[in-house]
N, C-alpha and C positions, 0 to 999 in steps of 0.2 A: 537451400543448402549452400548455394554459392556465397550468400552473405555470411553464413556461419564460417565457412572455410576461409573467406577473405579476412574476417576478423581474427580468426585463429581460435581454436577450441579453448586453449588456456586463457587467452584474453577475454573471451566471452564468459567463461566461468568466473574469472576475477571480477568482471563488470557486474555479474549477477550477485556475487558475494558483497561487493561494495554497495550496490543498491539495496540489498537486503539489510545490511548494517545501518544504512541511512534511514530506512523506513522504521526499523526496529527502534533506533534511538529516538525518532520522533514519537513513535507509539508509547514508548516508556515515559517520555516527557509529558505527554498530554493525556494519555489513557493508560493502558497496560497491555501486555501481550496476552492473548487468550490461550495460546498454546504453551505446553510444557517446554521450557528452555532447551531440554535435551533433544527435542524433535522439531526444531525450527527448519523451515524450508528455504532454500536459496531462491525460490521462484515466487513465493507469495507469503505475505504476513497477515495473520489473523489478529485483529485488534479488538480487545475487550472494550465494550461500550461502558466504561466506568462513569461517564458523565451523564448517562441517561438521555443522550441526544436522540432525535428522530433520524434514524439512518435513512429512511425513505425520503424525508424532507431534505436531508443533506444531499442525497443522490439526485433529487429533482433539481436542486440549485446547481449542483455540479454539471448536470446535463445542459443547463442553459449556458454554461461556460465552456462546454466542449469536452467534458470529462465524465467518467463514471467509475464507481467502485462497486463492489459486490457485498450484499448483506449476508448474514448467516442463513442457514437452511432451517426450515421447520421452526421448532421452539427457539432457535437462536437468532431468528430474523432481526430483532432489535437489540440483541445482546452482544453482537459483534459485527464487524465488517472486515472485508479482505481487500488488501491493496497488492496488486500484482507488480512484480519487478523481474520480468523475464522477457525473452524474445528480443525484439528490437527497441524496447523501452530504454531510455537513457537516464542518467542521473539528473540531467537538466529537466527531462520530462517529469521525474518524480519531485524535484524541487518545485516545479511549477504547480503540480497537483497538490502537494502538501501546503503550499502557499495559498492555494484556492480554498482548501479545507480550513486552514487557519483563518482566512478572511471571512468565510461563511459563518464560522462558529465564534468569531471574535477572540481567537486565541492569539497570544503574542509570543 
C-alpha cells in the first residue's frame, strides 16, 4: 500500500492505462485482441492467437529468459494468451517482454 500511495492513485491508474494501450497496440499489430473492445481491462490484455503459435512453447522459451505469460483456460489454452500490465510492472518491463516475444517468434 505504501508503494501505491507513494506513486499516487491517479499516477498509478495512468501508468496502467498507458501500459494497456502499449500492449494492445502490439497485439493488434502482430495478433488480434481476443476481447470485445468495449470490455478491455486496464490490468491484463487477452491476445488472440491468430498466428497459430504454440503458446506453451513460447512460454517455455520466455521462462528461460526470465519471463512468463499466461495461456487461456480450458478450450482456449492455445487460442489466446494473456499479458498482465498491472501492479509494479513498468512500461520498460513490458517493452522488454514484448521484445522477447518478438525475438522468440521472429516478429519485426
